A tleap script that builds the chain and sets N, CA, C and O, in Angstrom:
source leaprc.protein.ff14SB
mol = sequence {
  NMET SER ILE ASP ASP ASP ALA ALA ILE ARG
  ARG LEU ILE ASP ALA TYR ALA ASP ALA VAL
  PHE ARG ARG ASP ALA GLU ASP TRP GLY GLN
  CYS TRP ALA ALA ASP SER ARG TRP LEU LEU
  MET GLY THR GLU VAL ALA GLY ARG ASP ALA
  ILE VAL GLY LEU TRP THR GLN ALA MET ALA
  GLY PHE VAL PHE VAL ALA PHE PHE SER GLN
  VAL GLY ARG ILE ASP ILE ASP GLY ASP ARG
  ALA ARG GLY ARG ILE TRP THR HIE GLU VAL
  LEU GLU HIE PRO ASP GLY THR VAL THR ARG
  PRO VAL GLY ARG TYR ASP ASP VAL TYR VAL
  ARG THR GLY GLU GLY TRP ARG PHE ALA GLU
  ARG ARG TYR THR MET LEU LYS CGLY
}
set mol.1.N position { 0.825 -1.197 0.325 }
set mol.1.CA position { 0.000 0.028 0.092 }
set mol.1.C position { 1.121 1.230 0.126 }
set mol.1.O position { 2.131 1.270 0.828 }
set mol.2.N position { 0.672 2.172 -0.804 }
set mol.2.CA position { 1.213 3.781 -0.867 }
set mol.2.C position { 0.662 4.768 -0.059 }
set mol.2.O position { -0.320 5.433 -0.388 }
set mol.3.N position { 1.262 4.880 0.983 }
set mol.3.CA position { 0.831 6.179 2.018 }
set mol.3.C position { 0.231 6.996 0.955 }
set mol.3.O position { -0.963 7.169 1.198 }
set mol.4.N position { 0.749 7.768 -0.525 }
set mol.4.CA position { 0.345 8.474 -1.334 }
set mol.4.C position { -0.963 8.260 -1.677 }
set mol.4.O position { -1.787 9.174 -1.642 }
set mol.5.N position { -1.271 6.990 -2.050 }
set mol.5.CA position { -2.578 6.541 -2.416 }
set mol.5.C position { -3.514 6.886 -1.279 }
set mol.5.O position { -4.421 7.704 -1.430 }
set mol.6.N position { -3.276 6.223 -0.083 }
set mol.6.CA position { -4.072 5.931 0.904 }
set mol.6.C position { -4.445 7.617 1.356 }
set mol.6.O position { -5.599 7.926 1.654 }
set mol.7.N position { -3.401 8.549 1.358 }
set mol.7.CA position { -3.825 9.990 1.291 }
set mol.7.C position { -4.968 10.423 0.387 }
set mol.7.O position { -6.072 10.803 0.776 }
set mol.8.N position { -4.598 10.325 -0.749 }
set mol.8.CA position { -5.664 10.770 -1.883 }
set mol.8.C position { -6.713 10.193 -1.672 }
set mol.8.O position { -7.718 10.901 -1.734 }
set mol.9.N position { -6.894 8.759 -1.355 }
set mol.9.CA position { -8.373 8.641 -1.125 }
set mol.9.C position { -9.015 8.782 -0.037 }
set mol.9.O position { -10.238 8.655 -0.108 }
set mol.10.N position { -8.555 9.007 0.945 }
set mol.10.CA position { -8.787 10.037 2.391 }
set mol.10.C position { -9.444 11.157 1.665 }
set mol.10.O position { -10.657 11.362 1.674 }
set mol.11.N position { -8.733 11.725 1.162 }
set mol.11.CA position { -9.245 13.449 0.537 }
set mol.11.C position { -10.248 13.299 0.042 }
set mol.11.O position { -11.165 14.077 0.304 }
set mol.12.N position { -10.451 12.080 -0.988 }
set mol.12.CA position { -11.688 11.771 -1.776 }
set mol.12.C position { -12.641 11.980 -1.132 }
set mol.12.O position { -13.587 12.676 -1.503 }
set mol.13.N position { -12.554 11.454 -0.146 }
set mol.13.CA position { -13.596 10.963 0.921 }
set mol.13.C position { -14.136 12.392 1.453 }
set mol.13.O position { -15.240 12.924 1.336 }
set mol.14.N position { -13.051 12.774 2.023 }
set mol.14.CA position { -13.113 14.265 2.739 }
set mol.14.C position { -13.802 15.305 1.638 }
set mol.14.O position { -14.736 16.035 1.972 }
set mol.15.N position { -13.275 15.301 0.352 }
set mol.15.CA position { -13.960 16.412 -1.059 }
set mol.15.C position { -15.408 15.744 -1.021 }
set mol.15.O position { -16.328 16.560 -1.068 }
set mol.16.N position { -15.705 14.626 -0.956 }
set mol.16.CA position { -17.269 14.154 -0.860 }
set mol.16.C position { -17.712 14.889 0.087 }
set mol.16.O position { -18.047 16.016 -0.277 }
set mol.17.N position { -17.871 14.584 1.505 }
set mol.17.CA position { -18.342 15.015 2.749 }
set mol.17.C position { -18.334 16.765 2.343 }
set mol.17.O position { -19.387 17.400 2.289 }
set mol.18.N position { -17.484 17.158 2.176 }
set mol.18.CA position { -17.050 18.810 2.376 }
set mol.18.C position { -18.336 19.399 0.835 }
set mol.18.O position { -19.084 20.376 0.867 }
set mol.19.N position { -18.213 18.668 -0.003 }
set mol.19.CA position { -19.317 19.168 -1.156 }
set mol.19.C position { -20.800 19.009 -0.747 }
set mol.19.O position { -21.623 19.923 -0.806 }
set mol.20.N position { -21.083 17.593 -0.274 }
set mol.20.CA position { -22.100 17.721 0.555 }
set mol.20.C position { -22.868 18.858 1.487 }
set mol.20.O position { -23.968 19.362 1.262 }
set mol.21.N position { -21.886 19.143 2.706 }
set mol.21.CA position { -22.348 20.588 3.386 }
set mol.21.C position { -22.491 21.540 2.245 }
set mol.21.O position { -23.603 22.069 2.224 }
set mol.22.N position { -21.793 21.857 1.422 }
set mol.22.CA position { -21.885 23.208 0.353 }
set mol.22.C position { -22.849 22.929 -0.596 }
set mol.22.O position { -23.195 23.768 -1.428 }
set mol.23.N position { -23.425 21.530 -0.520 }
set mol.23.CA position { -24.467 21.731 -2.043 }
set mol.23.C position { -24.029 21.758 -2.992 }
set mol.23.O position { -24.826 21.988 -3.901 }
set mol.24.N position { -22.515 21.549 -3.405 }
set mol.24.CA position { -22.173 21.821 -4.905 }
set mol.24.C position { -21.997 20.392 -5.568 }
set mol.24.O position { -21.273 19.439 -5.282 }
set mol.25.N position { -22.848 20.589 -6.471 }
set mol.25.CA position { -23.121 19.421 -7.254 }
set mol.25.C position { -22.037 19.294 -8.148 }
set mol.25.O position { -21.791 18.173 -8.593 }
set mol.26.N position { -21.513 20.032 -8.402 }
set mol.26.CA position { -20.019 19.844 -9.455 }
set mol.26.C position { -19.063 19.419 -8.935 }
set mol.26.O position { -18.465 18.431 -9.363 }
set mol.27.N position { -18.672 20.168 -7.761 }
set mol.27.CA position { -17.374 19.601 -6.871 }
set mol.27.C position { -17.972 17.870 -6.168 }
set mol.27.O position { -17.177 17.001 -5.810 }
set mol.28.N position { -19.261 17.742 -6.123 }
set mol.28.CA position { -19.159 16.316 -5.237 }
set mol.28.C position { -19.721 15.488 -6.721 }
set mol.28.O position { -19.899 14.287 -6.515 }
set mol.29.N position { -19.997 15.900 -8.035 }
set mol.29.CA position { -19.718 15.071 -9.254 }
set mol.29.C position { -18.617 14.833 -9.575 }
set mol.29.O position { -18.469 13.825 -10.267 }
set mol.30.N position { -17.541 15.549 -9.256 }
set mol.30.CA position { -16.045 15.439 -9.542 }
set mol.30.C position { -15.396 14.023 -8.767 }
set mol.30.O position { -14.431 13.444 -9.268 }
set mol.31.N position { -15.997 13.578 -7.582 }
set mol.31.CA position { -15.825 12.689 -6.762 }
set mol.31.C position { -15.761 11.372 -7.408 }
set mol.31.O position { -14.958 10.490 -7.104 }
set mol.32.N position { -16.968 11.276 -8.628 }
set mol.32.CA position { -17.404 9.808 -9.271 }
set mol.32.C position { -16.497 9.679 -10.820 }
set mol.32.O position { -16.266 10.534 -11.675 }
set mol.33.N position { -16.151 8.335 -10.741 }
set mol.33.CA position { -15.892 8.261 -12.234 }
set mol.33.C position { -16.777 8.533 -13.302 }
set mol.33.O position { -17.924 8.880 -13.016 }
set mol.34.N position { -16.477 8.446 -14.340 }
set mol.34.CA position { -17.580 8.747 -15.372 }
set mol.34.C position { -18.622 7.483 -15.141 }
set mol.34.O position { -19.836 7.502 -14.943 }
set mol.35.N position { -17.745 6.437 -15.233 }
set mol.35.CA position { -18.899 5.158 -15.381 }
set mol.35.C position { -18.954 4.579 -13.964 }
set mol.35.O position { -18.610 3.399 -13.891 }
set mol.36.N position { -19.243 5.052 -13.067 }
set mol.36.CA position { -19.599 4.652 -11.779 }
set mol.36.C position { -20.749 4.461 -11.315 }
set mol.36.O position { -21.632 5.195 -11.758 }
set mol.37.N position { -21.098 3.493 -10.347 }
set mol.37.CA position { -22.290 3.341 -9.716 }
set mol.37.C position { -22.702 3.731 -8.710 }
set mol.37.O position { -21.783 3.918 -7.913 }
set mol.38.N position { -24.062 4.057 -8.161 }
set mol.38.CA position { -24.084 4.322 -6.500 }
set mol.38.C position { -25.353 3.563 -6.145 }
set mol.38.O position { -26.391 3.918 -6.705 }
set mol.39.N position { -25.376 2.818 -5.502 }
set mol.39.CA position { -25.970 1.918 -4.694 }
set mol.39.C position { -26.847 2.311 -3.371 }
set mol.39.O position { -26.222 2.276 -2.311 }
set mol.40.N position { -27.984 2.615 -3.324 }
set mol.40.CA position { -28.799 3.366 -2.334 }
set mol.40.C position { -29.711 3.009 -1.645 }
set mol.40.O position { -30.740 3.641 -1.883 }
set mol.41.N position { -29.822 2.084 -0.694 }
set mol.41.CA position { -31.088 1.860 -0.334 }
set mol.41.C position { -31.908 1.202 -1.177 }
set mol.41.O position { -33.107 1.358 -0.943 }
set mol.42.N position { -31.619 0.514 -2.087 }
set mol.42.CA position { -32.519 -0.273 -3.089 }
set mol.42.C position { -32.573 0.250 -4.396 }
set mol.42.O position { -33.122 -0.292 -5.355 }
set mol.43.N position { -31.915 1.442 -4.388 }
set mol.43.CA position { -32.044 2.137 -6.104 }
set mol.43.C position { -30.418 2.171 -6.824 }
set mol.43.O position { -29.439 2.712 -6.311 }
set mol.44.N position { -30.438 1.730 -7.616 }
set mol.44.CA position { -29.048 1.439 -8.400 }
set mol.44.C position { -28.995 2.325 -9.531 }
set mol.44.O position { -29.854 2.144 -10.394 }
set mol.45.N position { -27.834 3.602 -9.764 }
set mol.45.CA position { -28.008 4.311 -10.288 }
set mol.45.C position { -26.341 4.208 -10.990 }
set mol.45.O position { -25.346 4.049 -10.282 }
set mol.46.N position { -26.300 4.333 -12.493 }
set mol.46.CA position { -24.956 4.086 -13.270 }
set mol.46.C position { -24.886 5.266 -14.333 }
set mol.46.O position { -25.615 5.566 -15.279 }
set mol.47.N position { -23.696 5.832 -13.797 }
set mol.47.CA position { -23.027 6.885 -14.496 }
set mol.47.C position { -22.860 7.972 -13.863 }
set mol.47.O position { -23.782 8.224 -13.087 }
set mol.48.N position { -22.032 8.712 -13.898 }
set mol.48.CA position { -21.515 10.062 -13.285 }
set mol.48.C position { -22.818 11.232 -13.047 }
set mol.48.O position { -23.209 11.738 -11.995 }
set mol.49.N position { -23.330 11.441 -14.543 }
set mol.49.CA position { -24.584 12.590 -14.698 }
set mol.49.C position { -25.662 11.821 -13.756 }
set mol.49.O position { -26.255 12.379 -12.832 }
set mol.50.N position { -25.842 10.369 -14.149 }
set mol.50.CA position { -27.528 10.160 -13.471 }
set mol.50.C position { -27.076 10.242 -12.408 }
set mol.50.O position { -27.613 11.158 -11.787 }
set mol.51.N position { -26.136 9.597 -11.712 }
set mol.51.CA position { -25.591 10.068 -10.011 }
set mol.51.C position { -25.946 11.138 -9.590 }
set mol.51.O position { -26.733 11.144 -8.644 }
set mol.52.N position { -25.513 12.297 -10.115 }
set mol.52.CA position { -25.333 13.650 -9.989 }
set mol.52.C position { -26.901 14.024 -9.700 }
set mol.52.O position { -27.347 14.311 -8.589 }
set mol.53.N position { -27.651 13.963 -10.921 }
set mol.53.CA position { -28.901 13.967 -11.006 }
set mol.53.C position { -30.026 13.339 -10.217 }
set mol.53.O position { -31.172 13.783 -10.276 }
set mol.54.N position { -29.719 12.412 -9.557 }
set mol.54.CA position { -30.433 11.724 -8.195 }
set mol.54.C position { -30.011 12.627 -6.903 }
set mol.54.O position { -30.775 13.088 -6.055 }
set mol.55.N position { -28.507 12.765 -6.981 }
set mol.55.CA position { -28.170 13.584 -5.495 }
set mol.55.C position { -28.600 15.048 -5.534 }
set mol.55.O position { -28.757 15.768 -4.548 }
set mol.56.N position { -28.774 15.401 -6.871 }
set mol.56.CA position { -29.511 17.010 -6.512 }
set mol.56.C position { -30.679 16.972 -6.489 }
set mol.56.O position { -31.253 17.910 -5.935 }
set mol.57.N position { -31.408 15.970 -7.031 }
set mol.57.CA position { -33.132 16.089 -6.575 }
set mol.57.C position { -32.950 15.464 -4.944 }
set mol.57.O position { -33.748 16.066 -4.226 }
set mol.58.N position { -32.484 14.874 -4.487 }
set mol.58.CA position { -32.700 14.310 -2.919 }
set mol.58.C position { -32.119 15.525 -2.207 }
set mol.58.O position { -32.523 15.658 -1.052 }
set mol.59.N position { -31.177 16.526 -2.689 }
set mol.59.CA position { -30.898 17.472 -1.809 }
set mol.59.C position { -31.853 18.625 -1.650 }
set mol.59.O position { -31.968 19.348 -0.661 }
set mol.60.N position { -32.349 18.667 -2.492 }
set mol.60.CA position { -33.643 19.754 -3.099 }
set mol.60.C position { -34.910 19.298 -1.739 }
set mol.60.O position { -35.684 20.146 -1.295 }
set mol.61.N position { -34.901 18.313 -1.409 }
set mol.61.CA position { -35.678 17.537 -0.608 }
set mol.61.C position { -35.495 18.097 1.037 }
set mol.61.O position { -36.441 17.978 1.815 }
set mol.62.N position { -34.259 18.682 1.452 }
set mol.62.CA position { -33.892 18.836 2.511 }
set mol.62.C position { -33.432 20.503 2.459 }
set mol.62.O position { -32.959 21.179 1.546 }
set mol.63.N position { -33.904 20.922 4.277 }
set mol.63.CA position { -33.526 22.439 4.187 }
set mol.63.C position { -32.205 22.448 4.710 }
set mol.63.O position { -31.580 23.478 4.456 }
set mol.64.N position { -31.667 21.666 5.307 }
set mol.64.CA position { -29.900 21.603 5.983 }
set mol.64.C position { -29.738 20.232 5.891 }
set mol.64.O position { -30.564 19.359 6.157 }
set mol.65.N position { -28.544 20.113 5.469 }
set mol.65.CA position { -27.821 18.604 5.496 }
set mol.65.C position { -26.437 18.933 5.932 }
set mol.65.O position { -25.788 19.909 5.557 }
set mol.66.N position { -25.943 17.731 7.016 }
set mol.66.CA position { -24.519 17.787 7.545 }
set mol.66.C position { -24.066 16.231 7.296 }
set mol.66.O position { -24.824 15.300 7.565 }
set mol.67.N position { -23.070 16.090 6.887 }
set mol.67.CA position { -22.511 14.811 6.381 }
set mol.67.C position { -21.043 14.392 7.097 }
set mol.67.O position { -19.922 14.710 6.699 }
set mol.68.N position { -21.328 13.732 8.055 }
set mol.68.CA position { -19.848 13.368 8.519 }
set mol.68.C position { -19.435 12.041 8.453 }
set mol.68.O position { -20.252 11.203 8.836 }
set mol.69.N position { -18.315 11.649 8.040 }
set mol.69.CA position { -17.418 10.438 7.505 }
set mol.69.C position { -16.560 9.662 8.241 }
set mol.69.O position { -16.135 10.292 9.209 }
set mol.70.N position { -16.166 8.622 8.172 }
set mol.70.CA position { -15.297 8.176 9.047 }
set mol.70.C position { -14.354 7.255 8.492 }
set mol.70.O position { -15.098 6.278 8.398 }
set mol.71.N position { -13.455 6.939 8.138 }
set mol.71.CA position { -13.143 5.739 7.240 }
set mol.71.C position { -12.952 4.683 8.461 }
set mol.71.O position { -12.586 5.018 9.588 }
set mol.72.N position { -13.253 3.371 8.065 }
set mol.72.CA position { -12.880 2.179 8.565 }
set mol.72.C position { -11.790 1.418 8.000 }
set mol.72.O position { -10.877 1.045 8.736 }
set mol.73.N position { -11.794 1.139 6.711 }
set mol.73.CA position { -10.197 0.831 6.223 }
set mol.73.C position { -10.690 1.311 4.859 }
set mol.73.O position { -11.727 1.824 4.439 }
set mol.74.N position { -9.636 0.969 4.392 }
set mol.74.CA position { -9.033 1.366 2.917 }
set mol.74.C position { -8.113 0.207 2.777 }
set mol.74.O position { -7.245 -0.075 3.603 }
set mol.75.N position { -8.448 -0.696 1.266 }
set mol.75.CA position { -7.090 -1.570 0.982 }
set mol.75.C position { -6.880 -1.599 -0.423 }
set mol.75.O position { -7.735 -2.010 -1.207 }
set mol.76.N position { -5.677 -1.139 -0.786 }
set mol.76.CA position { -5.293 -0.948 -2.141 }
set mol.76.C position { -4.659 -1.947 -2.758 }
set mol.76.O position { -3.708 -2.536 -2.245 }
set mol.77.N position { -5.185 -2.243 -4.027 }
set mol.77.CA position { -4.566 -2.978 -4.718 }
set mol.77.C position { -4.481 -2.503 -6.048 }
set mol.77.O position { -5.436 -2.476 -6.824 }
set mol.78.N position { -3.105 -2.055 -6.357 }
set mol.78.CA position { -2.750 -1.294 -8.011 }
set mol.78.C position { -3.616 -0.113 -8.033 }
set mol.78.O position { -3.617 0.751 -7.157 }
set mol.79.N position { -4.337 -0.121 -9.055 }
set mol.79.CA position { -5.309 1.032 -9.585 }
set mol.79.C position { -6.399 0.880 -9.224 }
set mol.79.O position { -7.290 1.410 -9.888 }
set mol.80.N position { -6.745 0.096 -8.034 }
set mol.80.CA position { -8.260 -0.089 -7.580 }
set mol.80.C position { -7.738 -0.544 -6.256 }
set mol.80.O position { -6.636 -0.977 -5.921 }
set mol.81.N position { -9.013 -0.290 -5.500 }
set mol.81.CA position { -9.024 0.015 -3.999 }
set mol.81.C position { -10.363 0.011 -3.357 }
set mol.81.O position { -11.286 0.587 -3.933 }
set mol.82.N position { -10.568 -0.608 -2.171 }
set mol.82.CA position { -11.913 -0.718 -1.363 }
set mol.82.C position { -11.876 -0.266 -0.344 }
set mol.82.O position { -10.752 -0.204 0.156 }
set mol.83.N position { -12.928 0.214 0.389 }
set mol.83.CA position { -13.002 0.614 1.493 }
set mol.83.C position { -14.449 0.696 2.154 }
set mol.83.O position { -15.443 0.488 1.457 }
set mol.84.N position { -14.537 0.954 3.297 }
set mol.84.CA position { -15.775 0.815 4.375 }
set mol.84.C position { -15.527 2.098 5.173 }
set mol.84.O position { -14.629 2.297 5.992 }
set mol.85.N position { -16.454 2.894 4.794 }
set mol.85.CA position { -16.669 4.372 5.428 }
set mol.85.C position { -18.146 4.249 6.365 }
set mol.85.O position { -19.141 3.604 6.035 }
set mol.86.N position { -17.958 5.101 7.676 }
set mol.86.CA position { -18.915 4.978 8.414 }
set mol.86.C position { -19.460 6.452 8.447 }
set mol.86.O position { -18.734 7.389 8.779 }
set mol.87.N position { -20.964 6.632 8.032 }
set mol.87.CA position { -21.436 8.173 7.955 }
set mol.87.C position { -22.509 8.414 9.349 }
set mol.87.O position { -23.024 7.567 10.079 }
set mol.88.N position { -22.614 10.077 9.380 }
set mol.88.CA position { -23.672 10.065 10.038 }
set mol.88.C position { -24.019 11.532 9.588 }
set mol.88.O position { -23.261 12.492 9.445 }
set mol.89.N position { -25.281 11.441 9.417 }
set mol.89.CA position { -25.708 12.663 8.965 }
set mol.89.C position { -27.032 13.366 9.652 }
set mol.89.O position { -27.929 12.774 10.252 }
set mol.90.N position { -26.935 14.644 9.432 }
set mol.90.CA position { -28.064 15.330 10.174 }
set mol.90.C position { -29.125 16.036 8.911 }
set mol.90.O position { -28.715 16.946 8.190 }
set mol.91.N position { -30.267 15.563 8.811 }
set mol.91.CA position { -31.298 16.066 8.055 }
set mol.91.C position { -32.219 17.009 8.473 }
set mol.91.O position { -32.978 16.717 9.397 }
set mol.92.N position { -32.277 18.094 7.941 }
set mol.92.CA position { -33.631 18.827 8.353 }
set mol.92.C position { -34.359 18.541 7.119 }
set mol.92.O position { -33.907 18.251 6.011 }
set mol.93.N position { -35.729 18.693 7.559 }
set mol.93.CA position { -36.835 18.175 6.468 }
set mol.93.C position { -37.619 19.680 6.324 }
set mol.93.O position { -37.368 20.605 7.096 }
set mol.94.N position { -38.283 19.749 5.578 }
set mol.94.CA position { -39.431 20.926 5.037 }
set mol.94.C position { -40.175 21.225 6.026 }
set mol.94.O position { -40.502 22.398 6.205 }
set mol.95.N position { -40.549 20.318 6.782 }
set mol.95.CA position { -41.491 20.481 7.918 }
set mol.95.C position { -40.652 20.639 9.364 }
set mol.95.O position { -41.247 20.522 10.436 }
set mol.96.N position { -39.478 20.864 9.305 }
set mol.96.CA position { -38.748 21.244 10.414 }
set mol.96.C position { -38.331 20.087 11.129 }
set mol.96.O position { -37.484 20.231 12.011 }
set mol.97.N position { -38.767 19.037 10.897 }
set mol.97.CA position { -38.430 17.336 11.694 }
set mol.97.C position { -36.873 17.690 11.369 }
set mol.97.O position { -36.452 18.646 10.718 }
set mol.98.N position { -36.094 16.590 12.042 }
set mol.98.CA position { -34.494 16.566 11.853 }
set mol.98.C position { -34.397 15.034 12.007 }
set mol.98.O position { -35.079 14.473 12.864 }
set mol.99.N position { -33.547 14.326 11.181 }
set mol.99.CA position { -33.553 12.650 11.568 }
set mol.99.C position { -31.847 12.936 11.299 }
set mol.99.O position { -31.167 13.825 10.787 }
set mol.100.N position { -31.659 11.874 11.841 }
set mol.100.CA position { -30.148 11.666 11.929 }
set mol.100.C position { -29.580 10.293 11.676 }
set mol.100.O position { -29.207 9.596 12.620 }
set mol.101.N position { -29.493 9.833 10.257 }
set mol.101.CA position { -29.105 8.521 9.752 }
set mol.101.C position { -27.498 8.301 10.277 }
set mol.101.O position { -26.563 9.094 10.394 }
set mol.102.N position { -27.602 7.149 10.481 }
set mol.102.CA position { -26.174 6.415 10.545 }
set mol.102.C position { -26.070 5.161 9.635 }
set mol.102.O position { -26.790 4.167 9.541 }
set mol.103.N position { -25.075 5.493 9.076 }
set mol.103.CA position { -25.018 4.578 7.892 }
set mol.103.C position { -23.398 3.705 7.755 }
set mol.103.O position { -22.540 3.738 8.637 }
set mol.104.N position { -23.283 3.015 6.537 }
set mol.104.CA position { -21.762 2.608 6.190 }
set mol.104.C position { -22.032 2.873 4.567 }
set mol.104.O position { -23.123 3.131 4.057 }
set mol.105.N position { -21.150 2.783 4.104 }
set mol.105.CA position { -20.454 3.039 2.425 }
set mol.105.C position { -19.425 1.672 2.350 }
set mol.105.O position { -18.391 1.617 3.015 }
set mol.106.N position { -19.758 0.858 1.669 }
set mol.106.CA position { -18.746 -0.215 0.952 }
set mol.106.C position { -18.497 0.529 -0.401 }
set mol.106.O position { -19.333 0.824 -1.256 }
set mol.107.N position { -17.504 0.700 -0.396 }
set mol.107.CA position { -16.736 1.421 -1.707 }
set mol.107.C position { -15.773 0.629 -2.520 }
set mol.107.O position { -15.186 -0.370 -2.106 }
set mol.108.N position { -15.668 1.087 -3.567 }
set mol.108.CA position { -14.551 0.991 -4.882 }
set mol.108.C position { -13.981 1.943 -5.198 }
set mol.108.O position { -14.646 2.914 -5.561 }
set mol.109.N position { -12.779 2.003 -5.179 }
set mol.109.CA position { -12.027 3.677 -6.001 }
set mol.109.C position { -11.313 2.582 -7.099 }
set mol.109.O position { -11.057 1.378 -7.138 }
set mol.110.N position { -11.154 3.833 -7.995 }
set mol.110.CA position { -10.334 3.600 -9.036 }
set mol.110.C position { -9.338 4.735 -9.376 }
set mol.110.O position { -9.645 5.919 -9.239 }
set mol.111.N position { -8.163 4.331 -9.815 }
set mol.111.CA position { -7.130 5.390 -9.894 }
set mol.111.C position { -7.850 5.946 -11.433 }
set mol.111.O position { -8.399 5.109 -12.150 }
set mol.112.N position { -7.804 7.086 -11.761 }
set mol.112.CA position { -8.246 7.633 -13.297 }
set mol.112.C position { -7.281 8.897 -13.269 }
set mol.112.O position { -6.759 9.497 -12.329 }
set mol.113.N position { -7.238 9.078 -14.629 }
set mol.113.CA position { -6.359 10.291 -14.786 }
set mol.113.C position { -6.423 11.330 -14.181 }
set mol.113.O position { -5.361 11.928 -14.012 }
set mol.114.N position { -7.545 11.858 -13.698 }
set mol.114.CA position { -7.771 13.025 -12.644 }
set mol.114.C position { -7.611 12.450 -11.414 }
set mol.114.O position { -8.130 13.087 -10.496 }
set mol.115.N position { -6.932 11.228 -11.057 }
set mol.115.CA position { -6.675 10.641 -9.530 }
set mol.115.C position { -7.674 9.910 -9.353 }
set mol.115.O position { -8.417 9.582 -10.278 }
set mol.116.N position { -7.874 9.464 -7.842 }
set mol.116.CA position { -8.720 8.424 -7.401 }
set mol.116.C position { -10.288 9.015 -7.144 }
set mol.116.O position { -10.599 10.036 -6.530 }
set mol.117.N position { -11.073 8.146 -7.742 }
set mol.117.CA position { -12.664 8.110 -7.598 }
set mol.117.C position { -13.121 7.315 -7.466 }
set mol.117.O position { -12.656 6.184 -7.609 }
set mol.118.N position { -14.478 7.682 -7.062 }
set mol.118.CA position { -15.197 6.370 -6.463 }
set mol.118.C position { -15.844 5.726 -7.620 }
set mol.118.O position { -16.317 6.409 -8.529 }
set mol.119.N position { -15.886 4.386 -7.621 }
set mol.119.CA position { -16.222 3.594 -9.201 }
set mol.119.C position { -17.643 2.825 -8.203 }
set mol.119.O position { -18.504 2.343 -8.938 }
set mol.120.N position { -17.800 2.749 -7.363 }
set mol.120.CA position { -18.969 2.077 -6.885 }
set mol.120.C position { -19.170 2.740 -5.291 }
set mol.120.O position { -18.161 2.792 -4.588 }
set mol.121.N position { -20.476 3.240 -4.738 }
set mol.121.CA position { -20.539 3.168 -3.294 }
set mol.121.C position { -22.040 2.489 -3.023 }
set mol.121.O position { -23.026 2.767 -3.706 }
set mol.122.N position { -22.043 1.616 -1.985 }
set mol.122.CA position { -23.041 1.037 -1.887 }
set mol.122.C position { -23.427 1.262 -0.372 }
set mol.122.O position { -22.731 0.761 0.511 }
set mol.123.N position { -24.481 1.976 -0.096 }
set mol.123.CA position { -24.998 2.553 0.995 }
set mol.123.C position { -25.528 1.673 1.776 }
set mol.123.O position { -26.393 0.914 1.340 }
set mol.124.N position { -25.143 1.625 2.941 }
set mol.124.CA position { -26.327 0.799 3.923 }
set mol.124.C position { -26.632 1.227 5.152 }
set mol.124.O position { -25.809 1.223 6.067 }
set mol.125.N position { -28.077 1.710 5.295 }
set mol.125.CA position { -28.629 2.685 6.512 }
set mol.125.C position { -28.686 1.537 7.549 }
set mol.125.O position { -29.277 0.464 7.428 }
set mol.126.N position { -27.897 2.015 8.667 }
set mol.126.CA position { -27.698 0.894 9.795 }
set mol.126.C position { -28.882 1.486 10.799 }
set mol.126.O position { -29.569 0.601 11.311 }
set mol.127.N position { -29.224 2.857 11.158 }
set mol.127.CA position { -30.024 3.403 12.042 }
set mol.127.C position { -30.723 4.670 11.014 }
set mol.127.O position { -30.151 5.265 10.101 }
set mol.128.N position { -32.002 4.832 11.453 }
set mol.128.CA position { -32.724 5.816 10.945 }
set mol.128.C position { -32.801 7.075 11.571 }
set mol.128.O position { -33.482 7.971 11.074 }
savepdb mol mol.pdb
quit
């Protein structure tokens, strides 16, 4: 495992969380490989443009979103890697209610010409 690769993947995970807080669809979308897949609680979306479209639609349903992540593990094998990321969100709904889901991402990362990107993110909600 390369320390540089590990650090780059951690920066990717941090960039994702930062873009969620800022609701920046362009920066958030840059975290994904062009041919990536997002598996989100029974919904599977393929391709960066479709993934960003779903995310933009979902984010529009919240007044406020906070997204925190913690790396559980990263295993690097050449130009691909796998990771387990723990998440905690604070979601304020239009009616004023707040939910705080806790979940896990099982990730696949790929090295691209632009750097490490998500090839696949599989989300499991552990507590709603």
